[in-house]
Backbone as CSV, one residue per row, in Angstrom:
resi,resn,N_x,N_y,N_z,CA_x,CA_y,CA_z,C_x,C_y,C_z
1,UNK,0.663,-1.241,-0.020,-0.270,0.074,-0.036,0.812,1.177,0.175
2,UNK,2.109,1.184,0.709,2.677,2.418,1.013,3.514,2.765,-0.229
3,UNK,4.043,1.657,-1.018,4.869,1.646,-2.065,3.762,2.267,-3.440
4,UNK,2.382,1.752,-3.357,1.676,2.376,-4.190,1.535,3.727,-4.395
5,UNK,1.565,4.261,-2.962,1.438,5.952,-2.555,2.470,6.790,-2.919
6,UNK,3.584,5.977,-2.524,5.040,6.678,-2.750,5.340,6.544,-3.877
7,UNK,5.418,5.167,-4.841,5.763,5.087,-6.059,4.763,4.490,-6.997
8,UNK,3.768,5.209,-7.173,2.785,4.819,-8.278,2.932,4.442,-9.470
9,UNK,2.051,3.500,-10.305,2.262,3.241,-11.562,2.485,4.592,-12.360
10,UNK,3.591,4.644,-13.104,3.956,6.068,-13.893,3.147,5.556,-15.400
11,UNK,2.088,6.345,-15.555,1.334,6.109,-16.918,1.436,7.507,-17.618
12,UNK,2.515,8.227,-17.554,2.608,9.579,-17.996,2.787,9.767,-19.612
13,UNK,2.189,10.682,-20.381,2.503,11.141,-21.696,3.800,11.605,-21.654
14,UNK,4.940,11.445,-22.432,6.238,12.068,-22.525,5.977,13.694,-22.304
15,UNK,5.381,14.440,-23.066,5.038,15.897,-23.100,4.688,16.211,-21.633
16,UNK,3.774,15.711,-20.975,3.432,15.653,-19.425,4.514,15.496,-18.687
17,UNK,5.179,14.462,-18.698,6.511,14.184,-18.085,7.622,15.387,-18.251
18,UNK,7.916,15.868,-19.688,8.731,17.026,-19.718,8.303,18.318,-19.214
19,UNK,6.923,18.412,-19.104,6.340,19.552,-18.327,6.924,19.496,-16.812
20,UNK,6.470,18.217,-16.305,6.853,18.136,-14.683,8.224,18.079,-14.571
21,UNK,8.867,17.780,-15.149,10.569,17.667,-15.235,11.004,19.255,-15.144
22,UNK,10.217,20.110,-16.080,10.752,21.423,-16.263,10.227,22.095,-14.583
23,UNK,9.030,21.864,-14.298,8.608,22.530,-13.127,9.441,22.064,-11.814
24,UNK,9.830,20.693,-11.825,10.937,20.385,-10.982,12.131,20.992,-10.921
25,UNK,12.643,21.022,-11.879,14.041,21.677,-12.341,13.866,23.320,-11.644
26,UNK,12.839,23.959,-12.285,12.862,25.413,-11.928,12.677,25.747,-10.582
27,UNK,11.468,24.869,-9.963,10.976,25.303,-8.727,11.938,24.884,-7.566
28,UNK,11.953,23.500,-7.681,12.894,23.078,-6.934,14.358,23.321,-7.042
29,UNK,14.823,23.764,-8.015,16.314,23.894,-8.206,16.436,25.480,-7.827
30,UNK,15.286,26.302,-7.944,15.562,27.664,-6.938,15.691,27.503,-5.800
31,UNK,14.951,26.696,-5.198,14.879,26.359,-3.671,16.172,25.793,-3.097
32,UNK,16.832,25.049,-4.246,18.260,24.407,-3.738,19.199,25.692,-3.638
33,UNK,19.248,26.679,-4.588,20.056,27.706,-4.239,19.547,28.601,-2.965
34,UNK,18.474,28.575,-2.620,17.989,29.384,-1.353,18.392,28.781,-0.171
35,UNK,18.562,27.318,-0.301,18.838,26.286,0.649,20.306,26.278,1.130
36,UNK,21.063,26.529,-0.040,22.434,26.311,-0.202,22.826,27.757,0.558
37,UNK,22.507,28.886,0.284,22.624,30.237,0.955,22.546,30.037,2.471
38,UNK,21.602,29.424,2.706,21.247,29.194,4.350,22.337,28.220,4.870
39,UNK,22.455,27.212,4.254,23.512,26.197,4.412,24.856,26.418,4.782
40,UNK,25.194,27.348,3.631,26.624,28.054,3.612,26.892,29.155,4.698
41,UNK,25.917,29.709,5.368,26.044,30.687,6.350,25.083,30.346,7.562
42,UNK,25.270,29.162,7.683,24.304,28.641,8.928,23.989,29.317,10.280
43,UNK,25.323,29.990,10.704,25.204,30.456,11.742,24.430,31.645,11.769
44,UNK,24.468,32.332,10.657,23.729,33.389,10.603,22.350,33.333,10.412
45,UNK,22.078,32.353,9.578,20.639,31.792,9.517,20.007,31.480,10.696
46,UNK,20.756,30.792,11.509,20.301,30.377,12.921,19.755,31.474,13.845
47,UNK,20.627,32.469,13.796,20.484,33.802,14.535,19.178,34.427,13.967
48,UNK,18.894,34.228,12.704,17.963,35.036,12.088,16.273,34.022,12.468
49,UNK,16.453,32.943,12.856,15.470,32.045,12.999,15.066,31.939,14.349
50,UNK,15.610,32.816,15.350,15.545,32.662,16.758,13.927,32.944,17.036
51,UNK,13.553,33.843,16.522,11.854,33.916,16.584,10.968,32.817,17.002
52,UNK,11.390,31.738,16.233,10.819,30.506,15.931,10.605,29.994,17.292
53,UNK,9.575,29.569,17.640,9.428,28.979,18.950,10.275,27.784,19.312
54,UNK,10.818,26.800,18.547,11.595,25.451,18.589,13.155,25.957,18.769
55,UNK,13.636,27.211,18.741,14.972,27.725,18.703,15.492,28.042,17.097
56,UNK,16.281,28.829,17.179,17.028,29.220,15.833,17.645,28.340,15.236
57,UNK,18.518,27.294,16.135,19.258,26.276,15.254,18.485,25.181,14.916
58,UNK,17.604,24.714,15.413,16.645,23.548,14.965,15.811,24.106,13.850
59,UNK,15.255,25.263,14.081,14.182,25.845,12.743,14.926,26.011,11.508
60,UNK,16.240,26.532,11.679,17.249,26.477,10.620,17.510,25.273,10.098
61,UNK,17.996,24.265,10.811,18.257,23.172,10.354,17.230,22.258,9.468
62,UNK,15.990,22.601,10.199,14.636,22.159,9.246,14.410,22.707,7.806
63,UNK,14.463,23.988,7.983,14.528,24.660,6.958,15.547,24.513,5.716
64,UNK,16.970,24.114,6.107,17.965,23.795,5.372,17.582,22.341,4.779
65,UNK,17.290,21.553,5.661,17.013,20.095,5.208,15.879,20.122,4.102
66,UNK,14.716,20.913,4.306,13.659,21.044,3.326,14.110,21.663,2.139
67,UNK,14.862,23.100,2.158,15.057,23.748,0.801,16.125,23.428,0.209
68,UNK,17.244,22.701,0.777,18.223,22.003,0.342,18.303,20.603,-0.164
69,UNK,18.127,19.889,0.803,18.288,18.238,0.619,16.938,17.789,0.090
70,UNK,15.954,18.118,0.430,14.667,17.705,-0.254,14.555,18.384,-1.776
71,UNK,15.100,19.498,-1.805,14.887,19.993,-2.866,15.654,19.478,-4.030
72,UNK,16.665,18.877,-3.759,17.722,18.334,-4.668,16.768,16.824,-4.863
73,UNK,16.541,16.359,-3.956,15.409,15.407,-4.432,14.636,15.306,-5.088
74,UNK,13.772,16.309,-5.121,12.768,16.582,-6.090,13.384,16.935,-7.419
75,UNK,14.494,17.632,-7.602,14.837,18.096,-8.775,15.235,16.595,-9.748
76,UNK,15.751,15.718,-8.963,16.261,14.486,-9.805,15.294,13.557,-9.442
77,UNK,14.232,13.703,-9.007,13.184,12.891,-8.610,13.364,11.471,-7.761
78,UNK,14.129,11.940,-6.984,14.389,10.796,-5.750,13.801,10.719,-4.654
79,UNK,12.907,9.719,-4.263,12.091,9.873,-3.151,11.068,11.145,-3.293
80,UNK,10.673,11.378,-4.288,9.826,12.487,-4.689,8.577,13.087,-3.632
81,UNK,7.784,11.955,-3.814,6.813,12.307,-2.715,7.212,12.698,-1.457
82,UNK,8.067,11.943,-0.943,8.661,11.933,0.507,9.204,13.457,0.668
83,UNK,10.118,13.587,-0.440,10.654,14.698,-0.363,10.064,16.077,-0.457
84,UNK,8.862,16.033,-1.064,7.947,17.296,-1.240,7.253,17.545,0.142
85,UNK,6.985,16.406,1.008,6.443,16.925,2.105,7.088,17.916,3.203
86,UNK,8.362,17.862,3.449,8.994,18.961,4.186,8.991,20.056,3.694
87,UNK,9.121,20.278,2.153,9.086,21.465,1.525,7.617,22.329,1.609
88,UNK,6.628,21.289,1.421,5.376,21.862,1.542,4.997,22.359,3.042
89,UNK,5.801,21.733,4.128,5.310,22.096,5.336,6.182,23.402,5.625
90,UNK,7.470,23.561,5.237,8.327,24.713,4.994,7.776,25.815,4.479
91,UNK,7.106,25.785,3.337,6.482,26.917,2.421,5.218,27.187,3.374
92,UNK,4.624,26.184,3.962,3.549,27.041,4.917,3.794,27.657,5.782
93,UNK,4.814,27.317,6.869,5.239,28.074,7.896,5.860,29.228,7.387
94,UNK,6.301,29.410,6.127,7.023,30.681,5.797,6.061,31.632,5.274
95,UNK,4.772,30.895,4.903,3.624,31.874,4.154,2.906,32.050,5.587
96,UNK,2.505,31.300,6.078,1.706,31.612,7.401,2.427,32.034,8.334
97,UNK,3.479,31.449,8.872,3.969,31.913,10.164,4.956,33.171,10.086
98,UNK,5.873,33.322,8.766,6.691,34.338,8.731,6.027,35.453,8.287
99,UNK,5.289,35.227,6.976,4.640,36.339,6.117,3.482,36.702,6.873
100,UNK,2.581,35.795,7.798,1.300,35.940,8.463,0.284,35.907,7.025
101,UNK,0.399,35.097,6.311,-0.637,34.943,5.266,-0.762,36.060,4.127
102,UNK,0.201,36.991,4.344,0.095,38.130,3.558,0.700,38.184,2.070
103,UNK,-0.232,38.371,1.001,0.032,38.459,-0.320,0.058,39.352,-1.023
104,UNK,0.326,40.582,-0.330,0.489,42.110,-0.751,1.135,42.560,0.446
105,UNK,1.879,43.837,0.198,2.406,44.815,1.093,3.757,44.595,1.167
106,UNK,4.797,45.096,2.116,5.898,45.331,2.240,6.699,43.775,2.292
107,UNK,5.941,43.135,3.436,6.606,41.693,3.691,5.755,40.727,3.183
108,UNK,5.332,40.578,1.769,4.354,39.666,1.306,5.125,38.602,1.114
109,UNK,4.092,37.513,1.255,4.200,36.168,1.601,4.291,35.492,-0.097
110,UNK,4.137,36.234,-0.904,3.675,35.677,-2.343,4.523,34.575,-2.991
111,UNK,5.934,34.808,-2.487,6.735,33.903,-3.365,6.661,32.558,-2.184
112,UNK,6.565,32.646,-1.153,6.094,31.380,-0.396,4.956,30.769,-1.043
113,UNK,3.893,31.510,-0.993,2.456,31.133,-1.565,2.864,30.387,-2.770
114,UNK,3.687,31.076,-3.866,3.763,30.506,-5.180,4.456,29.302,-5.105
115,UNK,5.469,28.921,-3.877,6.212,27.822,-3.977,5.243,26.594,-3.548
116,UNK,4.524,27.229,-2.388,3.569,26.290,-1.867,2.764,25.708,-2.729
117,UNK,1.824,26.500,-3.683,1.009,25.975,-4.408,1.457,25.230,-5.700
118,UNK,2.906,25.642,-6.272,3.651,24.286,-7.183,3.796,23.109,-6.540
119,UNK,4.356,23.234,-5.361,4.752,21.856,-4.918,3.588,21.173,-4.350
120,UNK,2.545,21.673,-4.011,1.055,20.767,-3.772,1.024,20.079,-5.062
121,UNK,1.021,21.217,-6.124,0.514,20.395,-7.561,1.251,19.398,-7.918
122,UNK,2.605,19.486,-7.710,3.664,18.380,-7.842,3.367,17.108,-7.054
123,UNK,2.798,17.232,-6.001,2.649,16.231,-5.125,1.290,15.233,-5.622
124,UNK,0.405,16.100,-6.171,-0.689,15.665,-6.604,-0.288,14.865,-8.191
125,UNK,0.306,15.617,-8.616,0.674,15.228,-10.313,1.714,13.996,-10.168
126,UNK,2.572,13.951,-9.321,3.660,12.837,-9.377,4.790,13.224,-10.072
127,UNK,5.974,12.553,-10.328,7.168,13.121,-11.047,6.998,12.828,-12.349
128,UNK,6.403,12.202,-13.148,6.504,11.850,-14.394,7.540,10.904,-14.872
129,UNK,7.894,10.556,-15.942,8.483,9.429,-16.540,10.227,9.422,-16.216
130,UNK,10.562,10.795,-15.883,12.022,11.385,-15.939,12.356,11.713,-14.623
131,UNK,12.324,10.580,-13.517,12.649,10.708,-12.477,13.401,9.486,-11.734
132,UNK,14.442,9.785,-11.003,15.453,8.606,-10.640,14.464,7.373,-9.818
133,UNK,13.141,7.828,-9.263,12.527,6.819,-8.552,11.951,5.727,-9.651
134,UNK,11.648,6.115,-10.937,11.285,5.005,-11.817,12.338,4.290,-12.068
135,UNK,13.644,4.677,-12.321,14.494,3.596,-12.501,15.030,2.942,-11.337
136,UNK,14.830,3.416,-10.225,15.550,2.571,-8.956,14.572,1.684,-8.372
137,UNK,13.257,2.178,-8.363,12.105,1.621,-7.611,11.056,0.995,-8.256
138,UNK,10.676,1.424,-9.501,9.848,0.543,-10.108,10.376,-0.670,-11.416
139,UNK,11.503,-0.641,-11.674,12.233,-1.441,-12.364,11.995,-1.413,-13.808
140,UNK,11.394,-0.038,-14.103,11.711,0.460,-15.602,12.941,1.307,-15.822
141,UNK,13.485,0.761,-16.878,14.712,1.401,-17.197,14.584,2.413,-18.553
């Protein structure tokens, strides 16, 4: 049952798979660069996250995990749906917790909302044909 949810049969048309690949590369790829900035300046990132209830270091580590490591997984299609879950949670926290759900104004959460919408669409749509999961876990070469 779990395998069918995480690695469903891939019956995608090639054009749909190309479109999903482009979305994965663009949106998750941009998030990887954002996560890299946080990872490479982790001490400064942790200090910026001190307002979070769980502490700056833990919150920053969770954000780096979602934005760098999970986003890399989405780009290449490795553990695709599992990798999207922390990314969706991270963007939800950014949009609601940090930006107070605001789509307009000086501290708008518009970008976090855009990422959130795309990641929710990607988790529903799946990875398409061009993902490592298809080669590693479904036996299709």
